[in-house]
MARTIKE-59460 format. One record per residue: residue number from 1; residue in three letters; x, y, z of N, C-alpha, C, O in turn. Coordinates in steps of 0.05 Angstrom, whole numbers. Layout:
N
 pos code  neast nnorth    nup caeast canorth   caup  ceast cnorth    cup  oeast onorth    oup
 NUM  ala      X      Y      Z      X       Y      Z      X      Y      Z      X      Y      Z
...
***
This chain:
310
 pos code  neast nnorth    nup caeast canorth   caup  ceast cnorth    cup  oeast onorth    oup
   1  met  -2648   2236    939  -2642    2254    928  -2680   2252    913  -2696   2271    911
   2  met  -2684   2221    906  -2718    2208    895  -2735   2217    909  -2754   2224    895
   3  arg  -2743   2224    951  -2748    2234    956  -2750   2265    944  -2771   2268    931
   4  asn  -2737   2285    944  -2747    2308    937  -2761   2311    909  -2780   2323    901
   5  phe  -2750   2301    903  -2758    2295    873  -2781   2284    872  -2796   2294    854
   6  ala  -2795   2259    891  -2834    2262    889  -2837   2283    904  -2854   2299    895
   7  ala  -2826   2291    926  -2849    2318    939  -2843   2337    919  -2863   2352    919
   8  gln  -2828   2345    900  -2827    2357    881  -2850   2362    859  -2853   2381    844
   9  leu  -2866   2337    864  -2870    2338    835  -2904   2334    853  -2923   2348    848
  10  gly  -2904   2313    874  -2937    2315    882  -2952   2290    880  -2947   2275    862
  11  thr  -2966   2285    893  -2980    2270    883  -2986   2261    846  -2979   2242    831
  12  ser  -3003   2283    842  -3021    2288    817  -2997   2294    787  -3001   2295    763
  13  gly  -2972   2297    802  -2949    2297    787  -2933   2265    793  -2914   2264    777
  14  ile  -2933   2247    804  -2926    2233    800  -2953   2208    789  -2948   2188    802
  15  leu  -2968   2205    779  -2981    2190    777  -2982   2202    739  -2987   2185    722
  16  phe  -2978   2232    731  -2976    2238    715  -2951   2231    696  -2952   2231    671
  17  phe  -2923   2223    717  -2908    2214    702  -2898   2174    698  -2879   2161    689
  18  phe  -2931   2168    712  -2919    2137    703  -2945   2139    695  -2955   2121    709
  19  leu  -2964   2149    683  -2993    2143    661  -2969   2147    642  -2961   2126    632
  20  leu  -2951   2173    633  -2936    2172    621  -2920   2146    607  -2921   2136    585
  21  leu  -2910   2143    623  -2884    2120    631  -2903   2093    613  -2894   2081    593
  22  leu  -2925   2089    622  -2938    2070    616  -2957   2066    581  -2961   2047    567
  23  leu  -2962   2097    579  -2971    2100    545  -2941   2096    532  -2941   2078    514
  24  leu  -2911   2111    538  -2894    2101    520  -2878   2076    525  -2854   2074    519
  25  val  -2896   2051    538  -2889    2035    540  -2906   2007    519  -2897   1989    506
  26  gly  -2938   2017    524  -2949    2017    502  -2945   2012    478  -2946   1991    466
  27  ala  -2941   2046    467  -2939    2045    442  -2898   2029    435  -2885   2022    416
  28  ala  -2897   2030    454  -2864    2008    436  -2874   1981    437  -2865   1968    418
  29  thr  -2894   1964    456  -2903    1934    448  -2911   1939    428  -2897   1929    410
  30  asn  -2945   1964    414  -2963    1954    397  -2939   1962    377  -2940   1944    361
  31  ala  -2923   1975    370  -2899    1992    347  -2915   1968    323  -2933   1979    309
  32  lys  -2911   1941    318  -2902    1926    303  -2948   1927    292  -2954   1927    268
  33  asp  -2964   1927    309  -2992    1928    298  -3006   1954    288  -3028   1955    278
  34  thr  -2985   1982    291  -2978    2003    278  -2964   2011    257  -2964   2033    245
  35  asp  -2953   1994    253  -2925    2003    227  -2944   1988    204  -2955   1965    203
  36  gly  -2944   2018    180  -2946    2015    158  -2938   1989    138  -2916   1986    147
  37  ile  -2940   1976    126  -2942    1952     98  -2938   1962     78  -2948   1985     73
  38  arg  -2914   1943     52  -2913    1945     29  -2939   1923     24  -2943   1905     40
  39  val  -2954   1926      1  -2959    1901     -8  -2966   1897    -32  -2986   1910    -40
  40  thr  -2955   1882    -49  -2956    1879    -77  -2973   1859    -78  -2972   1838    -66
  41  phe  -3003   1872   -103  -3027    1870   -120  -3008   1850   -147  -2993   1856   -166
  42  arg  -3020   1825   -134  -3007    1815   -162  -3027   1807   -185  -3041   1787   -180
  43  asn  -3030   1818   -208  -3056    1820   -226  -3054   1779   -238  -3039   1778   -258
  44  glu  -3062   1755   -232  -3061    1734   -251  -3086   1726   -271  -3092   1710   -289
  45  leu  -3100   1752   -258  -3124    1743   -278  -3130   1758   -315  -3116   1777   -321
  46  pro  -3146   1748   -332  -3146    1763   -356  -3145   1788   -365  -3135   1800   -384
  47  glu  -3157   1795   -348  -3157    1830   -352  -3139   1853   -336  -3125   1853   -316
  48  ala  -3144   1866   -348  -3132    1888   -323  -3161   1899   -312  -3183   1904   -321
  49  val  -3145   1902   -283  -3168    1903   -267  -3159   1922   -244  -3136   1916   -235
  50  thr  -3170   1946   -230  -3175    1972   -215  -3170   1962   -185  -3191   1952   -177
  51  val  -3147   1962   -164  -3146    1965   -148  -3159   1991   -126  -3149   2013   -124
  52  tyr  -3172   1984   -117  -3192    1993    -96  -3186   2003    -69  -3192   1982    -56
  53  phe  -3180   2017    -53  -3186    2016     -7  -3211   2031    -14  -3218   2052    -26
  54  glu  -3227   2004      8  -3245    2013     14  -3247   2029     44  -3242   2019     66
  55  gly  -3258   2063     38  -3252    2078     72  -3276   2069     80  -3289   2049     81
  56  glu  -3277   2083     84  -3310    2079    117  -3344   2096     89  -3369   2093     89
  57  asp  -3322   2113     70  -3351    2135     51  -3338   2132     36  -3342   2152     22
  58  arg  -3316   2116     22  -3308    2119     -9  -3301   2101    -12  -3299   2082      5
  59  arg  -3293   2100    -39  -3267    2078    -57  -3256   2100    -63  -3263   2122    -70
  60  leu  -3223   2081    -58  -3203    2101    -71  -3187   2081    -88  -3173   2063    -80
  61  pro  -3195   2092   -125  -3178    2083   -139  -3142   2072   -130  -3127   2092   -131
  62  gln  -3133   2058   -126  -3097    2055   -131  -3082   2059   -159  -3070   2039   -165
  63  gly  -3080   2078   -174  -3077    2085   -196  -3087   2067   -213  -3105   2049   -210
  64  glu  -3069   2075   -236  -3083    2054   -268  -3085   2025   -256  -3070   2016   -238
  65  pro  -3103   2013   -268  -3110    1996   -281  -3084   1975   -273  -3064   1985   -284
  66  ile  -3076   1955   -261  -3070    1924   -267  -3065   1913   -287  -3084   1900   -297
  67  pro  -3031   1913   -304  -3051    1901   -331  -3052   1868   -333  -3039   1853   -317
  68  ala  -3063   1862   -345  -3065    1823   -345  -3051   1803   -334  -3030   1812   -325
  69  leu  -3053   1780   -332  -3036    1762   -333  -3006   1763   -316  -2985   1753   -325
  70  gly  -3009   1776   -289  -2975    1783   -283  -2965   1811   -279  -2942   1815   -273
  71  gly  -2976   1825   -282  -2970    1852   -262  -2977   1866   -238  -2988   1857   -219
  72  glu  -2971   1883   -241  -2952    1889   -209  -2973   1915   -202  -2983   1930   -218
  73  arg  -2974   1915   -175  -2977    1947   -163  -2971   1939   -131  -2985   1921   -121
  74  ile  -2954   1950   -118  -2940    1970    -94  -2961   1978    -86  -2969   1991   -105
  75  val  -2978   1980    -68  -2990    1990    -38  -2973   2001    -18  -2959   1983     -9
  76  thr  -2968   2028     -5  -2964    2026     30  -2983   2026     44  -2994   2048     46
  77  thr  -2993   2007     57  -3012    2007     82  -3008   1999    100  -2984   1995    107
  78  phe  -3030   1992    118  -3036    1979    149  -3051   1957    139  -3065   1958    119
  79  pro  -3044   1931    161  -3066    1917    168  -3080   1913    183  -3083   1917    207
  80  gly  -3098   1899    159  -3126    1911    186  -3146   1906    147  -3164   1892    138
  81  his  -3124   1932    134  -3145    1946    112  -3151   1933     96  -3143   1910     89
  82  arg  -3176   1954     82  -3197    1927     54  -3190   1929     24  -3202   1940      5
  83  phe  -3183   1925     24  -3176    1923    -17  -3195   1913    -31  -3198   1889    -25
  84  thr  -3220   1925    -58  -3233    1910    -77  -3233   1909   -107  -3231   1932   -115
  85  tyr  -3233   1898   -122  -3227    1889   -146  -3254   1868   -158  -3264   1847   -149
  86  asp  -3257   1882   -177  -3293    1889   -202  -3276   1861   -220  -3252   1868   -225
  87  phe  -3280   1840   -228  -3276    1818   -248  -3297   1799   -247  -3307   1793   -225
  88  gly  -3303   1790   -268  -3327    1780   -280  -3354   1784   -269  -3367   1764   -263
  89  gly  -3367   1817   -267  -3391    1814   -260  -3395   1817   -222  -3414   1822   -207
  90  glu  -3371   1813   -220  -3367    1808   -180  -3349   1827   -180  -3334   1838   -197
  91  arg  -3355   1830   -147  -3328    1860   -124  -3319   1830   -121  -3333   1812   -131
  92  his  -3289   1825   -104  -3275    1823   -101  -3257   1837    -80  -3243   1856    -87
  93  trp  -3258   1824    -48  -3235    1831    -33  -3220   1815    -24  -3216   1790    -23
  94  val  -3208   1842    -15  -3178    1825    -10  -3180   1846     31  -3187   1870     35
  95  gln  -3173   1829     50  -3155    1839     72  -3133   1836     72  -3125   1814     67
  96  thr  -3105   1871     79  -3085    1852     88  -3080   1848    113  -3093   1855    133
  97  arg  -3062   1836    112  -3040    1824    144  -3008   1831    143  -2994   1838    123
  98  ala  -3001   1828    167  -2981    1833    171  -2953   1815    163  -2929   1821    163
  99  asp  -2969   1790    156  -2944    1770    150  -2952   1756    130  -2952   1731    126
 100  arg  -2960   1781    112  -2958    1765     73  -2953   1797     60  -2964   1818     68
 101  asp  -2935   1793     41  -2931    1830     32  -2936   1825     -7  -2921   1833    -26
 102  leu  -2956   1812     -9  -2961    1797    -38  -2994   1788    -38  -2995   1763    -35
 103  glu  -3007   1794    -40  -3035    1778    -56  -3032   1783    -77  -3016   1798    -90
 104  leu  -3055   1763    -85  -3047    1746   -111  -3089   1751   -115  -3108   1743   -103
 105  leu  -3086   1770   -138  -3113    1770   -157  -3128   1757   -170  -3137   1765   -192
 106  leu  -3134   1730   -155  -3158    1717   -173  -3178   1700   -182  -3180   1678   -193
 107  ala  -3199   1723   -172  -3224    1719   -170  -3235   1700   -154  -3254   1686   -160
 108  asp  -3222   1700   -131  -3236    1681   -113  -3235   1645   -119  -3249   1629   -106
 109  lys  -3215   1637   -142  -3209    1620   -156  -3181   1606   -134  -3162   1619   -127
 110  thr  -3185   1586   -129  -3153    1568   -104  -3135   1555   -127  -3113   1548   -121
 111  glu  -3144   1551   -156  -3117    1531   -168  -3123   1559   -196  -3133   1580   -200
 112  ile  -3105   1536   -211  -3097    1546   -240  -3094   1520   -258  -3078   1504   -247
 113  leu  -3100   1513   -273  -3094    1489   -287  -3071   1506   -299  -3070   1531   -299
 114  val  -3050   1485   -311  -3029    1485   -336  -3026   1451   -346  -3018   1432   -333
 115  arg  -3033   1452   -370  -3034    1435   -391  -3001   1426   -394  -2984   1444   -392
 116  cys  -2995   1403   -399  -2966    1405   -420  -2970   1367   -442  -2984   1347   -440
 117  thr  -2944   1377   -462  -2944    1347   -466  -2915   1344   -458  -2906   1362   -445
 118  thr  -2902   1326   -464  -2880    1313   -462  -2875   1291   -471  -2894   1274   -473
 119  thr  -2844   1283   -479  -2847    1249   -496  -2843   1240   -476  -2846   1251   -454
 120  ala  -2832   1209   -481  -2839    1197   -453  -2823   1171   -473  -2822   1174   -498
 121  ser  -2811   1144   -459  -2801    1127   -470  -2762   1128   -477  -2750   1107   -475
 122  gly  -2749   1149   -483  -2729    1145   -483  -2741   1160   -509  -2739   1145   -529
 123  phe  -2758   1192   -519  -2766    1210   -533  -2780   1188   -558  -2780   1198   -581
 124  arg  -2791   1162   -557  -2799    1140   -569  -2832   1148   -578  -2844   1142   -598
 125  glu  -2841   1164   -554  -2872    1175   -548  -2873   1203   -552  -2856   1219   -543
 126  thr  -2886   1208   -560  -2894    1239   -561  -2928   1254   -554  -2950   1242   -553
 127  gly  -2923   1279   -549  -2952    1283   -542  -2964   1271   -519  -2987   1263   -518
 128  gln  -2951   1271   -503  -2954    1252   -475  -2967   1283   -459  -2955   1304   -459
 129  ser  -3009   1277   -439  -3010    1298   -430  -3006   1290   -402  -3010   1270   -389
 130  leu  -3000   1307   -399  -2988    1316   -364  -3001   1347   -357  -2985   1365   -362
 131  asp  -3027   1358   -346  -3032    1366   -324  -3027   1380   -281  -3024   1373   -257
 132  ile  -3028   1393   -293  -3018    1412   -259  -3027   1430   -254  -3033   1452   -263
 133  arg  -3029   1413   -227  -3052    1444   -216  -3035   1456   -195  -3018   1450   -178
 134  val  -3049   1478   -207  -3026    1503   -186  -3038   1513   -175  -3060   1524   -180
 135  ile  -3022   1512   -148  -3049    1529   -121  -3027   1545   -105  -3010   1534    -91
 136  pro  -3027   1557   -107  -3014    1591   -104  -3022   1598    -80  -3008   1618    -75
 137  trp  -3042   1594    -56  -3039    1594    -28  -3013   1582    -15  -3000   1598     -1
 138  trp  -3003   1554    -19  -2986    1540    -18  -2959   1551    -20  -2941   1544     -5
 139  ser  -2955   1573    -43  -2934    1579    -48  -2939   1599    -70  -2935   1594    -94
 140  pro  -2952   1630    -54  -2960    1657    -69  -2927   1656    -96  -2929   1656   -121
 141  arg  -2906   1656    -84  -2887    1673    -99  -2890   1652   -121  -2906   1654   -140
 142  gly  -2868   1626   -115  -2865    1606   -122  -2892   1598   -151  -2888   1596   -175
 143  ala  -2920   1595   -134  -2937    1593   -159  -2933   1619   -187  -2930   1618   -211
 144  ser  -2936   1640   -164  -2936    1661   -197  -2905   1661   -210  -2906   1651   -233
 145  arg  -2886   1667   -206  -2866    1653   -221  -2869   1622   -249  -2863   1622   -273
 146  phe  -2878   1607   -235  -2881    1584   -252  -2906   1593   -269  -2906   1592   -294
 147  leu  -2921   1600   -258  -2951    1619   -287  -2923   1638   -296  -2905   1625   -309
 148  glu  -2921   1648   -295  -2907    1673   -309  -2885   1665   -333  -2880   1681   -351
 149  leu  -2874   1642   -333  -2848    1636   -342  -2861   1607   -354  -2844   1589   -354
 150  val  -2891   1599   -367  -2909    1574   -375  -2917   1591   -395  -2915   1585   -419
 151  arg  -2933   1630   -379  -2925    1643   -406  -2913   1659   -430  -2919   1674   -448
 152  asp  -2886   1643   -418  -2866    1665   -435  -2858   1641   -463  -2846   1645   -485
 153  his  -2871   1617   -450  -2861    1595   -465  -2835   1583   -454  -2820   1578   -473
 154  tyr  -2826   1579   -434  -2807    1585   -422  -2794   1549   -412  -2770   1547   -407
 155  tyr  -2809   1528   -410  -2816    1516   -416  -2814   1484   -433  -2807   1461   -429
 156  asp  -2824   1501   -455  -2822    1497   -475  -2792   1479   -482  -2769   1488   -485
 157  gly  -2799   1459   -483  -2777    1436   -502  -2741   1434   -492  -2718   1433   -502
 158  cys  -2759   1436   -462  -2753    1437   -437  -2745   1402   -429  -2761   1385   -422
 159  ala  -2718   1401   -433  -2695    1379   -415  -2708   1365   -393  -2714   1377   -372
 160  leu  -2716   1332   -396  -2724    1320   -363  -2688   1323   -359  -2674   1309   -374
 161  asn  -2682   1331   -349  -2640    1321   -348  -2646   1309   -319  -2628   1319   -306
 162  arg  -2662   1291   -299  -2650    1291   -275  -2675   1271   -267  -2690   1277   -249
 163  val  -2679   1243   -283  -2701    1224   -272  -2684   1209   -251  -2662   1200   -255
 164  val  -2698   1209   -228  -2687    1195   -212  -2710   1171   -193  -2710   1170   -169
 165  pro  -2726   1155   -210  -2741    1141   -204  -2756   1136   -164  -2780   1140   -167
 166  phe  -2752   1132   -140  -2768    1137   -125  -2753   1165   -117  -2735   1165   -101
 167  phe  -2759   1184   -125  -2745    1202   -115  -2757   1233   -123  -2775   1243   -110
 168  leu  -2744   1249   -151  -2756    1262   -167  -2748   1264   -189  -2727   1254   -197
 169  thr  -2762   1276   -202  -2751    1278   -237  -2746   1337   -233  -2754   1357   -221
 170  gln  -2729   1327   -253  -2718    1346   -244  -2727   1366   -268  -2736   1352   -286
 171  phe  -2727   1395   -275  -2725    1409   -306  -2725   1432   -306  -2724   1441   -283
 172  gly  -2726   1448   -324  -2720    1479   -312  -2699   1486   -332  -2702   1511   -330
 173  ile  -2682   1485   -346  -2658    1495   -356  -2660   1502   -371  -2647   1487   -385
 174  ala  -2672   1525   -395  -2698    1525   -416  -2680   1508   -435  -2660   1495   -429
 175  ala  -2692   1512   -461  -2679    1493   -490  -2666   1531   -495  -2642   1535   -499
 176  asp  -2688   1556   -493  -2683    1584   -510  -2663   1590   -499  -2670   1586   -476
 177  thr  -2638   1599   -497  -2606    1602   -488  -2615   1631   -492  -2616   1631   -467
 178  glu  -2620   1647   -496  -2641    1677   -485  -2653   1678   -464  -2650   1694   -445
 179  lys  -2672   1655   -466  -2692    1655   -438  -2675   1640   -418  -2685   1646   -397
 180  arg  -2656   1625   -413  -2646    1609   -388  -2633   1629   -380  -2635   1636   -357
 181  arg  -2616   1643   -399  -2590    1673   -391  -2604   1693   -374  -2595   1704   -354
 182  his  -2632   1695   -388  -2643    1720   -380  -2663   1717   -338  -2667   1732   -319
 183  trp  -2671   1681   -347  -2684    1688   -325  -2675   1672   -297  -2688   1673   -277
 184  arg  -2643   1651   -301  -2616    1654   -282  -2612   1677   -259  -2606   1673   -235
 185  thr  -2616   1705   -274  -2610    1726   -256  -2632   1736   -243  -2628   1758   -233
 186  arg  -2657   1726   -240  -2679    1734   -234  -2691   1718   -218  -2712   1707   -226
 187  ser  -2678   1712   -183  -2681    1689   -172  -2714   1711   -151  -2716   1735   -149
 188  ile  -2733   1689   -139  -2748    1708   -123  -2740   1683    -92  -2732   1660    -89
 189  thr  -2747   1705    -73  -2747    1701    -43  -2771   1668    -40  -2788   1657    -53
 190  asp  -2761   1666    -21  -2773    1643    -13  -2800   1640      5  -2795   1648     28
 191  asp  -2826   1632      2  -2849    1632     10  -2847   1628     48  -2826   1625     60
 192  pro  -2867   1629     58  -2873    1614     86  -2871   1590     77  -2872   1585     52
 193  lys  -2867   1569     98  -2882    1541     95  -2910   1541    104  -2916   1564    111
 194  his  -2927   1527    106  -2951    1519    107  -2946   1485    132  -2950   1462    123
 195  glu  -2942   1488    148  -2948    1461    171  -2977   1439    154  -2977   1415    148
 196  glu  -2987   1451    152  -3009    1432    138  -3001   1421    108  -3019   1409     96
 197  val  -2986   1422     99  -2981    1420     69  -2955   1403     70  -2932   1412     67
 198  ser  -2962   1380     73  -2922    1352     64  -2924   1347     52  -2945   1335     49
 199  phe  -2905   1350     31  -2893    1330     -8  -2906   1317      7  -2909   1315     31
 200  leu  -2917   1305    -18  -2934    1276    -33  -2918   1276    -68  -2908   1294    -81
 201  pro  -2924   1246    -73  -2909    1235   -102  -2930   1251   -117  -2954   1252   -111
 202  gly  -2916   1265   -142  -2944    1279   -153  -2928   1318   -159  -2926   1335   -176
 203  met  -2921   1313   -128  -2926    1350   -116  -2899   1353   -135  -2882   1336   -142
 204  leu  -2903   1395   -144  -2883    1405   -147  -2871   1423   -128  -2884   1428   -107
 205  ser  -2849   1435   -129  -2840    1455   -113  -2811   1459   -134  -2808   1445   -154
 206  tyr  -2791   1479   -124  -2772    1499   -135  -2740   1476   -126  -2736   1469   -102
 207  ala  -2724   1469   -145  -2710    1466   -143  -2681   1498   -133  -2673   1518   -144
 208  gly  -2679   1492   -123  -2650    1514   -107  -2618   1512    -99  -2610   1489   -103
 209  ser  -2607   1522    -94  -2575    1526    -87  -2585   1539    -52  -2564   1536    -39
 210  gly  -2592   1543    -45  -2586    1559    -31  -2622   1593    -20  -2639   1599    -36
 211  pro  -2620   1601      0  -2635    1626      7  -2652   1627    -17  -2638   1627    -37
 212  asp  -2672   1627    -21  -2677    1666    -38  -2657   1658    -70  -2641   1673    -81
 213  ser  -2666   1630    -80  -2640    1620    -99  -2659   1606   -118  -2650   1590   -134
 214  arg  -2696   1612   -118  -2708    1601   -134  -2718   1622   -164  -2717   1647   -164
 215  tyr  -2727   1605   -189  -2715    1614   -204  -2727   1591   -229  -2713   1602   -245
 216  gly  -2737   1575   -241  -2744    1559   -251  -2743   1535   -259  -2757   1521   -274
 217  glu  -2714   1529   -239  -2714    1494   -237  -2744   1481   -221  -2757   1489   -201
 218  val  -2746   1468   -230  -2771    1453   -202  -2768   1428   -212  -2763   1422   -236
 219  phe  -2771   1413   -194  -2786    1381   -191  -2807   1374   -186  -2820   1387   -170
 220  ile  -2817   1349   -197  -2830    1332   -182  -2832   1313   -180  -2824   1298   -197
 221  val  -2847   1298   -144  -2848    1281   -142  -2843   1249   -148  -2846   1237   -170
 222  met  -2842   1248   -144  -2840    1209   -168  -2862   1192   -148  -2867   1199   -125
 223  pro  -2872   1171   -160  -2890    1156   -152  -2864   1139   -132  -2839   1137   -135
 224  asp  -2881   1128   -114  -2872    1112    -95  -2859   1121    -79  -2858   1109    -57
 225  thr  -2843   1151    -83  -2825    1154    -63  -2820   1148    -22  -2831   1154     -1
 226  pro  -2803   1136    -28  -2809    1125      7  -2818   1143     31  -2802   1161     35
 227  gln  -2831   1143     43  -2842    1164     66  -2819   1185     89  -2819   1207    100
 228  arg  -2799   1159     88  -2768    1178     96  -2763   1201     76  -2751   1221     85
 229  gln  -2772   1202     44  -2758    1232     37  -2771   1241     37  -2763   1263     43
 230  leu  -2798   1241     32  -2819    1255     26  -2817   1266     54  -2828   1287     50
 231  glu  -2809   1267     86  -2805    1285    104  -2788   1297    106  -2790   1319    117
 232  his  -2750   1283     90  -2742    1298     78  -2752   1330     66  -2747   1352     76
 233  phe  -2766   1326     44  -2758    1341     30  -2781   1372     45  -2798   1374     63
 234  gly  -2772   1384     30  -2786    1413     46  -2762   1421     75  -2766   1442     88
 235  ala  -2740   1404     81  -2714    1411     95  -2700   1452     87  -2690   1469    101
 236  asn  -2708   1449     58  -2686    1472     49  -2713   1498     45  -2732   1497     29
 237  ser  -2710   1512     57  -2732    1534     57  -2736   1547     15  -2751   1566      9
 238  trp  -2725   1538      4  -2736    1545    -15  -2752   1516    -30  -2756   1514    -54
 239  glu  -2761   1494     -9  -2775    1477    -14  -2795   1477     -8  -2801   1467     14
 240  thr  -2821   1491    -28  -2844    1496    -13  -2855   1488    -42  -2850   1497    -64
 241  pro  -2874   1468    -32  -2905    1464    -73  -2909   1480    -71  -2914   1494    -52
 242  phe  -2909   1483    -86  -2930    1509   -108  -2969   1486   -119  -2992   1491   -114
 243  gly  -2958   1465   -132  -2973    1457   -153  -2968   1420   -147  -2953   1412   -130
 244  ile  -2984   1402   -165  -2995    1377   -162  -2999   1360   -184  -3017   1372   -196
 245  val  -2995   1345   -193  -3004    1328   -223  -3037   1315   -219  -3044   1296   -206
 246  gln  -3054   1335   -237  -3072    1328   -239  -3092   1300   -244  -3115   1292   -239
 247  gln  -3068   1292   -256  -3085    1267   -260  -3072   1244   -241  -3052   1247   -227
 248  pro  -3085   1220   -244  -3065    1186   -233  -3041   1196   -243  -3038   1207   -265
 249  leu  -3018   1189   -219  -2989    1189   -239  -2996   1163   -254  -3002   1167   -277
 250  asp  -2996   1139   -246  -2997    1108   -270  -3016   1118   -294  -3023   1101   -310
 251  glu  -3027   1149   -301  -3034    1154   -317  -3018   1169   -339  -3022   1170   -363
 252  thr  -2999   1183   -322  -2978    1203   -336  -2953   1186   -345  -2944   1164   -337
 253  pro  -2945   1208   -370  -2920    1202   -372  -2898   1186   -350  -2885   1167   -356
 254  ile  -2900   1205   -315  -2878    1201   -309  -2862   1178   -312  -2838   1179   -317
 255  thr  -2876   1154   -308  -2869    1127   -303  -2856   1122   -323  -2847   1100   -327
 256  arg  -2854   1137   -336  -2837    1119   -370  -2816   1134   -379  -2799   1123   -394
 257  trp  -2814   1171   -368  -2785    1180   -370  -2767   1165   -371  -2767   1150   -352
 258  his  -2754   1162   -384  -2720    1165   -392  -2712   1173   -369  -2717   1196   -361
 259  glu  -2694   1147   -346  -2688    1149   -329  -2649   1157   -328  -2631   1144   -339
 260  thr  -2648   1183   -311  -2619    1193   -318  -2595   1186   -306  -2571   1188   -314
 261  gly  -2607   1176   -284  -2582    1176   -265  -2593   1216   -246  -2611   1231   -253
 262  asp  -2571   1219   -218  -2573    1235   -201  -2549   1249   -222  -2536   1233   -235
 263  ile  -2542   1279   -226  -2537    1293   -229  -2508   1291   -223  -2500   1271   -211
 264  lys  -2495   1304   -229  -2467    1320   -229  -2464   1339   -207  -2473   1362   -212
 265  pro  -2451   1333   -178  -2425    1316   -170  -2448   1289   -155  -2432   1271   -152
 266  phe  -2467   1283   -149  -2485    1274   -143  -2480   1238   -150  -2477   1219   -134
 267  gly  -2479   1237   -174  -2481    1208   -199  -2467   1216   -222  -2451   1234   -222
 268  asp  -2475   1200   -249  -2469    1200   -277  -2493   1219   -283  -2480   1239   -278
 269  gly  -2509   1226   -287  -2518    1239   -300  -2516   1268   -309  -2494   1277   -304
 270  thr  -2529   1283   -321  -2527    1305   -331  -2511   1331   -317  -2521   1338   -295
 271  asn  -2494   1342   -324  -2489    1376   -310  -2498   1385   -317  -2498   1387   -341
 272  pro  -2518   1404   -298  -2532    1428   -298  -2521   1440   -313  -2530   1443   -336
 273  glu  -2487   1458   -298  -2475    1469   -314  -2465   1472   -332  -2451   1492   -335
 274  arg  -2467   1455   -349  -2451    1447   -370  -2483   1461   -387  -2480   1480   -402
 275  ile  -2513   1448   -381  -2526    1448   -382  -2529   1476   -396  -2536   1479   -420
 276  his  -2522   1501   -374  -2541    1534   -386  -2519   1544   -395  -2523   1567   -401
 277  gln  -2484   1535   -399  -2468    1536   -430  -2493   1548   -454  -2515   1552   -444
 278  asp  -2490   1552   -477  -2502    1562   -497  -2500   1546   -507  -2516   1541   -525
 279  asp  -2480   1528   -502  -2481    1504   -539  -2493   1471   -505  -2485   1448   -507
 280  gly  -2507   1480   -486  -2513    1472   -476  -2538   1445   -477  -2543   1426   -462
 281  tyr  -2548   1455   -503  -2564    1430   -504  -2552   1405   -528  -2551   1381   -527
 282  glu  -2545   1423   -547  -2522    1406   -563  -2509   1381   -549  -2510   1358   -559
 283  tyr  -2493   1386   -515  -2484    1366   -506  -2504   1349   -491  -2502   1329   -477
 284  leu  -2529   1368   -499  -2545    1341   -480  -2551   1322   -510  -2547   1298   -505
 285  met  -2557   1326   -534  -2565    1309   -546  -2534   1296   -563  -2531   1278   -580
 286  thr  -2511   1316   -548  -2500    1286   -562  -2490   1263   -539  -2478   1242   -543
 287  asn  -2498   1272   -518  -2478    1256   -497  -2508   1240   -481  -2504   1218   -471
 288  phe  -2529   1247   -480  -2548    1247   -459  -2581   1243   -490  -2604   1252   -488
 289  pro  -2569   1226   -514  -2586    1216   -526  -2619   1207   -523  -2636   1220   -533
 290  glu  -2622   1191   -513  -2641    1182   -501  -2665   1206   -477  -2689   1202   -472
 291  leu  -2659   1214   -473  -2668    1238   -461  -2698   1238   -459  -2707   1221   -475
 292  asp  -2721   1250   -445  -2750    1257   -457  -2756   1293   -444  -2750   1302   -422
 293  tyr  -2763   1299   -457  -2765    1337   -457  -2797   1345   -457  -2816   1331   -463
 294  ile  -2797   1371   -449  -2830    1384   -434  -2832   1393   -466  -2813   1405   -477
 295  glu  -2858   1386   -481  -2855    1400   -497  -2874   1427   -503  -2867   1446   -517
 296  thr  -2894   1426   -493  -2910    1456   -487  -2924   1446   -452  -2928   1426   -438
 297  cys  -2927   1474   -451  -2935    1482   -424  -2970   1506   -427  -2973   1517   -448
 298  arg  -2974   1507   -422  -2998    1529   -433  -3019   1532   -407  -3038   1518   -401
 299  val  -3011   1553   -398  -3042    1562   -379  -3057   1558   -378  -3064   1581   -381
 300  glu  -3086   1541   -375  -3109    1550   -374  -3118   1573   -354  -3127   1566   -332
 301  glu  -3116   1602   -360  -3141    1621   -366  -3163   1622   -354  -3185   1614   -363
 302  ile  -3160   1634   -327  -3196    1642   -314  -3208   1653   -335  -3197   1669   -351
 303  glu  -3229   1645   -337  -3251    1653   -357  -3265   1676   -343  -3270   1677   -319
 304  val  -3271   1693   -361  -3284    1713   -355  -3321   1723   -359  -3337   1726   -377
 305  asn  -3319   1724   -328  -3366    1719   -341  -3366   1743   -325  -3361   1749   -301
 306  ala  -3373   1753   -346  -3389    1778   -344  -3416   1781   -340  -3427   1801   -331
 307  asp  -3428   1761   -348  -3458    1753   -339  -3463   1770   -315  -3480   1788   -318
 308  lys  -3450   1767   -290  -3466    1779   -273  -3470   1818   -272  -3462   1836   -288
 309  glu  -3479   1820   -254  -3468    1860   -255  -3471   1861   -223  -3483   1844   -210
 310  leu  -3461   1880   -214  -3453    1879   -193  -3471   1893   -179  -3467   1895   -154
***
């Protein structure tokens, strides 16, 4: 039967048939390279910016300006397409990638500083400085959420409810009942891990209960944490560092925070589920009167430098 089919096609027909087959196989193999992608541009700058698609002969604005300090715009495009935005008298470029669906607009900055003050020594010291370098490329979604919460004053008055030396300090169940109820239901997806970013004392990451469970609870790796534990951090998908304490740790209040013991059910410390209840902070003040707290956290926003001309 195949002989009759080949005879009917002839030499040119057979060649055409195989060329068509090769084209179909190639199209299937390269489908991922040509598929469109959805990219979210998130503006972390202190003023609204317009994102432009850079075509061969013209710039095409992608809708209205993206609002400052956390505004977003979703664009459907293709890997390798180039976009620009103008800020501080300079033009900044973004090239899309198939493996990245979130682009943070930072005007070429690689980190943003968050300045906090805390209590220490069981609330006997106040106004203790703690500066955090937020490094977005380590964990873009995690970094953006932390900045968003700091701008919302989410961490103001927040209890350091899990302080375990040589392990971690955890906080992030807001003192404000409405804020903790609001943000707890707005978890973010996990960020890809970077093999070159290993956990060190002073690093910050999110606590979580499973994949894509990050919302607001974070931990700081404590000084002198054993290497074995440092290597274990990151075993869970939600544990990707997003920042690190700027000062030498022995010059911060970290080593003077009141030790709580581990949280229930792992120890005899605080019960996170109990803190989440409406009277959660009354529970803390009654049962753990020597807890230390975050007093305030504020973002040191990127400065606008408009002296340069495009």
